[in-house]
C-alpha positions as a Markdown table, in Angstrom:
| # | Residue | x | y | z |
|---|---|---|---|---|
| 1 | Met | 0.1 | -0.1 | 0.1 |
| 2 | Thr | 1.0 | 3.6 | -1.0 |
| 3 | Asp | 2.5 | 5.8 | 1.8 |
| 4 | Val | 0.6 | 9.2 | 1.5 |
| 5 | Leu | 1.8 | 11.7 | 3.8 |
| 6 | Arg | 0.0 | 15.1 | 4.3 |
| 7 | Tyr | 1.5 | 18.5 | 5.3 |
| 8 | Thr | 0.4 | 21.9 | 4.9 |
| 9 | Ala | 3.0 | 24.3 | 3.6 |
| 10 | Phe | 3.5 | 28.0 | 4.4 |
| 11 | Ser | 2.1 | 27.7 | 7.6 |
| 12 | Glu | 3.4 | 26.8 | 10.7 |
| 13 | Asp | 0.0 | 25.7 | 12.0 |
| 14 | Pro | -1.6 | 22.4 | 10.5 |
| 15 | Ala | -4.9 | 24.0 | 9.9 |
| 16 | Gly | -3.7 | 26.9 | 7.8 |
| 17 | Gly | -1.5 | 27.2 | 4.4 |
| 18 | Asn | -2.0 | 24.7 | 1.8 |
| 19 | Pro | -2.3 | 20.8 | 2.0 |
| 20 | Ala | -0.4 | 18.9 | 0.1 |
| 21 | Gly | 0.2 | 15.2 | 0.1 |
| 22 | Val | 3.6 | 13.7 | -0.6 |
| 23 | Val | 4.5 | 10.3 | -1.8 |
| 24 | Leu | 8.4 | 9.9 | -0.8 |
| 25 | Asp | 8.5 | 6.5 | -3.4 |
| 26 | Ala | 6.6 | 6.6 | -5.9 |
| 27 | Ser | 8.9 | 4.1 | -7.8 |
| 28 | Gly | 5.9 | 1.4 | -8.0 |
| 29 | Leu | 3.1 | 3.8 | -9.3 |
| 30 | Asp | 2.4 | 4.4 | -12.9 |
| 31 | Asp | 0.7 | 8.0 | -13.9 |
| 32 | Ala | -2.9 | 6.6 | -13.8 |
| 33 | Lys | -2.3 | 5.7 | -10.0 |
| 34 | Met | -0.8 | 8.6 | -9.2 |
| 35 | Leu | -3.6 | 10.6 | -10.8 |
| 36 | Glu | -5.8 | 8.5 | -8.3 |
| 37 | Ile | -4.0 | 8.9 | -5.2 |
| 38 | Ala | -3.9 | 12.8 | -5.8 |
| 39 | Ala | -8.0 | 12.4 | -6.8 |
| 40 | Gly | -8.5 | 10.5 | -3.7 |
| 41 | Leu | -6.8 | 12.7 | -1.3 |
| 42 | Gly | -8.7 | 15.8 | -3.1 |
| 43 | Tyr | -5.9 | 18.1 | -2.5 |
| 44 | Ser | -4.9 | 20.5 | -4.9 |
| 45 | Glu | -1.8 | 18.7 | -5.6 |
| 46 | Thr | 0.4 | 16.0 | -4.7 |
| 47 | Ala | 4.1 | 15.4 | -4.9 |
| 48 | Phe | 5.3 | 11.8 | -6.2 |
| 49 | Leu | 9.2 | 11.3 | -5.5 |
| 50 | Thr | 11.6 | 9.1 | -7.8 |
| 51 | Ala | 15.0 | 8.4 | -8.4 |
| 52 | Pro | 16.8 | 11.3 | -10.0 |
| 53 | Pro | 17.6 | 11.3 | -13.6 |
| 54 | Glu | 21.4 | 10.8 | -14.8 |
| 55 | Gly | 23.6 | 14.6 | -14.7 |
| 56 | Leu | 21.0 | 15.8 | -12.3 |
| 57 | Gly | 23.7 | 16.7 | -10.0 |
| 58 | Gly | 23.2 | 17.5 | -6.2 |
| 59 | Ala | 24.5 | 15.5 | -3.3 |
| 60 | Gln | 24.0 | 11.5 | -3.0 |
| 61 | Gly | 20.9 | 10.7 | -1.5 |
| 62 | Arg | 19.4 | 14.1 | -2.0 |
| 63 | Ala | 18.5 | 14.6 | -5.4 |
| 64 | Phe | 15.1 | 13.4 | -7.0 |
| 65 | Thr | 12.5 | 13.4 | -10.0 |
| 66 | Leu | 9.4 | 15.3 | -8.3 |
| 67 | Arg | 6.4 | 15.0 | -10.2 |
| 68 | Tyr | 3.1 | 16.6 | -9.2 |
| 69 | Phe | -0.9 | 15.8 | -9.8 |
| 70 | Ser | -3.5 | 17.7 | -9.2 |
| 71 | Pro | -7.3 | 15.7 | -8.9 |
| 72 | Lys | -7.6 | 16.3 | -12.9 |
| 73 | Ala | -4.3 | 16.3 | -14.2 |
| 74 | Glu | -0.5 | 16.3 | -13.9 |
| 75 | Val | 1.1 | 19.8 | -13.1 |
| 76 | Ala | 4.3 | 21.0 | -14.6 |
| 77 | Phe | 5.5 | 22.8 | -11.4 |
| 78 | Cys | 3.7 | 23.3 | -7.9 |
| 79 | Gly | 5.4 | 25.3 | -5.3 |
| 80 | His | 3.2 | 24.2 | -2.1 |
| 81 | Ala | 3.8 | 20.9 | -2.7 |
| 82 | Thr | 7.6 | 21.1 | -3.2 |
| 83 | Val | 7.8 | 23.1 | 0.3 |
| 84 | Ala | 5.9 | 20.2 | 1.4 |
| 85 | Thr | 8.2 | 17.6 | 0.1 |
| 86 | Ala | 11.4 | 19.2 | 0.8 |
| 87 | Val | 10.2 | 19.8 | 4.8 |
| 88 | Ala | 9.1 | 16.0 | 4.6 |
| 89 | Leu | 12.7 | 14.9 | 3.2 |
| 90 | Ala | 14.4 | 17.3 | 5.9 |
| 91 | Glu | 12.6 | 15.4 | 8.5 |
| 92 | Arg | 14.0 | 12.2 | 7.5 |
| 93 | Ile | 17.4 | 12.8 | 6.1 |
| 94 | Gly | 18.3 | 16.6 | 8.1 |
| 95 | Pro | 18.3 | 20.0 | 6.3 |
| 96 | Gly | 20.2 | 21.1 | 3.7 |
| 97 | Glu | 20.4 | 21.2 | 0.0 |
| 98 | Leu | 17.9 | 19.3 | -2.4 |
| 99 | Val | 17.7 | 19.0 | -6.0 |
| 100 | Phe | 14.3 | 18.3 | -7.7 |
| 101 | Ala | 14.0 | 17.3 | -11.7 |
| 102 | Thr | 10.8 | 18.8 | -12.3 |
| 103 | Pro | 8.7 | 18.6 | -15.3 |
| 104 | Ala | 9.2 | 22.2 | -15.8 |
| 105 | Gly | 12.9 | 22.0 | -15.2 |
| 106 | Thr | 15.8 | 21.7 | -12.0 |
| 107 | Val | 14.4 | 23.2 | -9.0 |
| 108 | Pro | 16.9 | 23.7 | -6.0 |
| 109 | Val | 15.4 | 23.8 | -2.7 |
| 110 | Ser | 17.2 | 24.6 | 0.6 |
| 111 | Val | 16.0 | 23.5 | 4.0 |
| 112 | Arg | 17.0 | 25.2 | 7.4 |
| 113 | Ala | 16.0 | 24.3 | 10.9 |
| 114 | Thr | 14.3 | 27.5 | 12.9 |
| 115 | Glu | 12.9 | 28.1 | 15.9 |
| 116 | Thr | 9.4 | 27.4 | 14.9 |
| 117 | Gly | 10.1 | 24.5 | 12.5 |
| 118 | Leu | 11.7 | 23.8 | 9.2 |
| 119 | Arg | 11.9 | 26.4 | 6.4 |
| 120 | Ala | 12.0 | 25.6 | 2.7 |
| 121 | Val | 13.2 | 27.9 | 0.3 |
| 122 | Leu | 12.7 | 26.8 | -3.7 |
| 123 | Thr | 14.6 | 28.7 | -6.5 |
| 124 | Ser | 12.5 | 28.6 | -9.6 |
| 125 | Val | 13.7 | 28.0 | -13.0 |
| 126 | Glu | 14.1 | 31.5 | -15.1 |
| 127 | Pro | 10.5 | 33.3 | -15.3 |
| 128 | His | 9.4 | 35.2 | -18.4 |
| 129 | Ile | 6.5 | 37.4 | -18.9 |
| 130 | Glu | 3.8 | 37.8 | -21.6 |
| 131 | Asp | 1.2 | 40.6 | -22.6 |
| 132 | Val | -2.6 | 39.4 | -22.6 |
| 133 | Asp | -5.0 | 39.5 | -25.8 |
| 134 | Pro | -7.6 | 42.1 | -24.7 |
| 135 | Ala | -10.2 | 39.5 | -26.0 |
| 136 | Asp | -8.9 | 36.9 | -23.4 |
| 137 | Leu | -8.6 | 39.6 | -20.6 |
| 138 | Ala | -12.4 | 40.2 | -21.2 |
| 139 | Glu | -13.3 | 37.1 | -21.2 |
| 140 | Ala | -11.3 | 36.2 | -17.7 |
| 141 | Leu | -13.1 | 39.4 | -16.3 |
| 142 | Ala | -16.6 | 38.5 | -17.4 |
| 143 | Ala | -15.9 | 34.6 | -15.6 |
| 144 | Leu | -14.7 | 36.4 | -12.5 |
| 145 | Asp | -17.7 | 38.9 | -12.8 |
| 146 | Trp | -15.1 | 41.6 | -12.2 |
| 147 | Pro | -16.1 | 44.9 | -13.9 |
| 148 | Ala | -12.7 | 46.3 | -15.7 |
| 149 | Ala | -13.0 | 49.6 | -13.4 |
| 150 | Asp | -12.1 | 47.0 | -10.2 |
| 151 | Leu | -8.8 | 46.6 | -11.8 |
| 152 | Asp | -5.9 | 48.3 | -9.8 |
| 153 | Pro | -4.4 | 50.5 | -12.9 |
| 154 | Ala | -0.6 | 50.0 | -11.4 |
| 155 | Phe | -0.9 | 46.4 | -12.3 |
| 156 | Pro | -1.2 | 45.7 | -15.7 |
| 157 | Pro | -2.6 | 42.2 | -16.7 |
| 158 | Arg | 0.1 | 40.0 | -18.0 |
| 159 | Ile | 0.6 | 36.0 | -18.0 |
| 160 | Ala | 3.5 | 35.5 | -15.8 |
| 161 | Tyr | 5.4 | 32.2 | -15.9 |
| 162 | Ala | 8.2 | 31.0 | -13.1 |
| 163 | Gly | 7.5 | 27.0 | -13.8 |
| 164 | Ala | 3.6 | 27.4 | -14.5 |
| 165 | Arg | 1.9 | 30.1 | -16.2 |
| 166 | His | -0.6 | 32.2 | -14.3 |
| 167 | Leu | -2.9 | 35.1 | -15.5 |
| 168 | Val | -1.9 | 38.4 | -12.7 |
| 169 | Leu | -4.7 | 40.5 | -12.3 |
| 170 | Gly | -4.6 | 43.4 | -9.8 |
| 171 | Ala | -7.4 | 44.3 | -7.6 |
| 172 | Ala | -8.2 | 48.1 | -6.9 |
| 173 | Thr | -9.1 | 47.1 | -3.4 |
| 174 | Arg | -9.1 | 44.6 | -0.6 |
| 175 | Ala | -12.9 | 44.2 | -0.6 |
| 176 | Arg | -12.8 | 43.5 | -4.3 |
| 177 | Leu | -10.1 | 40.5 | -3.6 |
| 178 | Ala | -12.2 | 39.2 | -0.9 |
| 179 | Asp | -15.5 | 38.9 | -3.0 |
| 180 | Leu | -14.5 | 35.8 | -5.1 |
| 181 | Ala | -17.5 | 34.1 | -6.5 |
| 182 | Tyr | -16.8 | 33.1 | -10.0 |
| 183 | Asp | -18.1 | 31.1 | -13.0 |
| 184 | Phe | -16.2 | 27.7 | -12.7 |
| 185 | Pro | -16.6 | 26.0 | -16.2 |
| 186 | Arg | -15.9 | 29.1 | -17.9 |
| 187 | Leu | -13.0 | 30.4 | -16.3 |
| 188 | Glu | -11.5 | 26.5 | -16.1 |
| 189 | Ala | -12.2 | 26.8 | -20.3 |
| 190 | Leu | -10.3 | 30.0 | -20.4 |
| 191 | Met | -7.5 | 28.5 | -18.7 |
| 192 | Arg | -7.2 | 25.5 | -20.7 |
| 193 | Arg | -7.3 | 27.2 | -23.7 |
| 194 | Leu | -4.6 | 29.9 | -22.6 |
| 195 | Asp | -2.3 | 26.6 | -20.5 |
| 196 | Leu | -2.7 | 28.8 | -17.2 |
| 197 | Thr | -2.3 | 27.1 | -14.0 |
| 198 | Thr | -3.8 | 29.6 | -11.8 |
| 199 | Val | -5.1 | 33.3 | -12.1 |
| 200 | Gln | -3.2 | 35.0 | -9.4 |
| 201 | Leu | -5.5 | 37.8 | -7.7 |
| 202 | Val | -3.2 | 40.7 | -6.3 |
| 203 | His | -3.9 | 43.8 | -3.9 |
| 204 | Arg | -0.9 | 45.8 | -2.9 |
| 205 | Ala | -1.3 | 46.2 | 1.2 |
| 206 | Gly | 2.6 | 48.0 | 1.4 |
| 207 | Pro | 5.5 | 48.5 | -0.4 |
| 208 | Ala | 6.5 | 44.9 | -0.3 |
| 209 | Glu | 3.1 | 43.2 | 1.2 |
| 210 | Phe | 0.2 | 41.8 | -1.1 |
| 211 | Asp | -2.6 | 39.7 | -0.3 |
| 212 | Val | -3.5 | 37.1 | -3.1 |
| 213 | Arg | -6.0 | 34.9 | -4.2 |
| 214 | Asp | -5.4 | 32.1 | -6.7 |
| 215 | Pro | -8.7 | 30.3 | -8.3 |
| 216 | Phe | -7.8 | 27.2 | -9.7 |
| 217 | Pro | -10.4 | 25.3 | -11.7 |
| 218 | Ile | -8.6 | 23.6 | -13.8 |
| 219 | Gly | -7.2 | 21.6 | -10.8 |
| 220 | Gly | -10.6 | 20.6 | -9.7 |
| 221 | Val | -10.3 | 23.0 | -6.8 |
| 222 | Val | -12.4 | 26.3 | -6.7 |
| 223 | Glu | -9.3 | 28.0 | -5.2 |
| 224 | Asp | -6.0 | 27.1 | -4.3 |
| 225 | Ala | -4.8 | 27.9 | -0.6 |
| 226 | Ala | -1.3 | 29.1 | -0.8 |
| 227 | Thr | 0.2 | 29.1 | -4.3 |
| 228 | Gly | 4.3 | 29.0 | -4.5 |
| 229 | Ala | 4.6 | 28.7 | -8.5 |
| 230 | Ala | 2.5 | 31.8 | -8.8 |
| 231 | Ala | 4.3 | 33.5 | -6.2 |
| 232 | Ala | 7.3 | 33.1 | -7.9 |
| 233 | Ala | 5.9 | 34.0 | -11.2 |
| 234 | Phe | 4.5 | 37.2 | -9.5 |
| 235 | Gly | 7.7 | 38.0 | -7.9 |
| 236 | Ala | 9.3 | 38.1 | -11.9 |
| 237 | Tyr | 6.3 | 40.1 | -12.7 |
| 238 | Ala | 6.3 | 42.6 | -10.2 |
| 239 | Arg | 10.4 | 43.5 | -10.8 |
| 240 | Glu | 9.9 | 43.3 | -14.5 |
| 241 | Leu | 7.2 | 46.0 | -14.7 |
| 242 | Gly | 9.1 | 47.9 | -11.9 |
| 243 | Leu | 6.3 | 47.7 | -9.1 |
| 244 | Val | 9.4 | 46.4 | -6.6 |
| 245 | Pro | 13.4 | 46.9 | -6.7 |
| 246 | Ala | 15.1 | 44.5 | -8.7 |
| 247 | Ala | 16.8 | 43.2 | -5.5 |
| 248 | Ala | 13.6 | 43.4 | -2.8 |
| 249 | Val | 12.1 | 40.5 | -0.5 |
| 250 | Leu | 8.3 | 40.5 | -0.6 |
| 251 | Thr | 5.5 | 38.9 | 1.7 |
| 252 | Leu | 2.6 | 37.4 | 0.1 |
| 253 | Arg | -0.7 | 36.8 | 2.4 |
| 254 | Gln | -3.0 | 34.3 | 0.8 |
| 255 | Gly | -5.5 | 31.8 | 2.2 |
| 256 | Glu | -7.3 | 34.4 | 4.8 |
| 257 | Asp | -10.2 | 34.7 | 3.0 |
| 258 | Met | -10.7 | 30.7 | 2.9 |
| 259 | Gly | -9.9 | 30.4 | 6.8 |
| 260 | Arg | -6.6 | 28.8 | 5.8 |
| 261 | Pro | -3.9 | 31.9 | 6.4 |
| 262 | Gly | -0.6 | 31.5 | 5.0 |
| 263 | Val | 2.6 | 33.6 | 4.5 |
| 264 | Leu | 4.7 | 32.9 | 1.2 |
| 265 | Thr | 8.1 | 35.1 | 0.8 |
| 266 | Val | 9.3 | 36.1 | -2.1 |
| 267 | Glu | 12.8 | 36.7 | -2.9 |
| 268 | Leu | 14.6 | 38.9 | -5.9 |
| 269 | Arg | 18.4 | 39.0 | -6.6 |
| 270 | Ala | 19.9 | 41.5 | -8.6 |
| 271 | Gly | 21.6 | 40.1 | -11.5 |
| 272 | Asp | 19.7 | 36.8 | -11.3 |
| 273 | Pro | 16.3 | 36.3 | -13.0 |
| 274 | Arg | 15.1 | 33.7 | -10.8 |
| 275 | Val | 13.2 | 33.8 | -8.2 |
| 276 | Arg | 13.0 | 32.4 | -4.9 |
| 277 | Val | 10.1 | 31.5 | -2.7 |
| 278 | Gly | 10.2 | 30.4 | 0.7 |
| 279 | Gly | 7.9 | 29.0 | 3.9 |
| 280 | Ser | 7.1 | 26.8 | 6.5 |
| 281 | Ala | 5.8 | 23.1 | 6.1 |
| 282 | Val | 4.0 | 20.9 | 9.0 |
| 283 | Arg | 2.7 | 17.5 | 9.0 |
| 284 | Ile | -1.0 | 17.5 | 9.1 |
| 285 | Pro | -1.9 | 15.2 | 12.1 |
């Protein structure tokens, strides 16, 4: 019987953050079985570890192949399940450096012990930003039931990628962000056509602080509670558009409107296009 661990990422409280399944040895599982396990668990993603490909690098016993399945399909990259997996491994083999070969590319993760528990920081693949077709933006706003006037003009809509594609939309007010009731099939259809993983809805709370929400209909869930992949994509977006300095540490709060508060730390480094996303993770009893 496959041992499926349950962790929550981006919180030190099992009742907060984003739950993920973690299978530390998926060597005997085919794709159909992985999807079956993910669907049965019902979390937005479940992570599956197998042996690393040749040439991946990393220390002996600290490099792996990592795949992610939502209840509906395989996902190229998932930040919260990566953090959860890294902490689960660190509890067994000790903190330090890990390397994961993911469908999106190589993702290094550093795990360290803090006074409040283990904390993992992943380094994304190289990001990029794309313009949004006006017709696609109009369709997204219609599916969300957001009037165009509810967008924050300081946050131009873009598609941002740092391992997975996310449509970034800025909310003019915190109340607009809090009021999320969208047309699930309509938004799902648009996201499938544009190959989007989530829609990253953002409200700026301060110079380096943001409240975010992530509809995730293509994963079979209404909303993701703490989205590391979207946080990485947003960091790249905010830097490219000059919304934050080239070197910055951003705090993203997510999950509060769902009753599962979490905190994601996004680090941008001058001269390095990649984005670092960090947070805690704890086992769910």
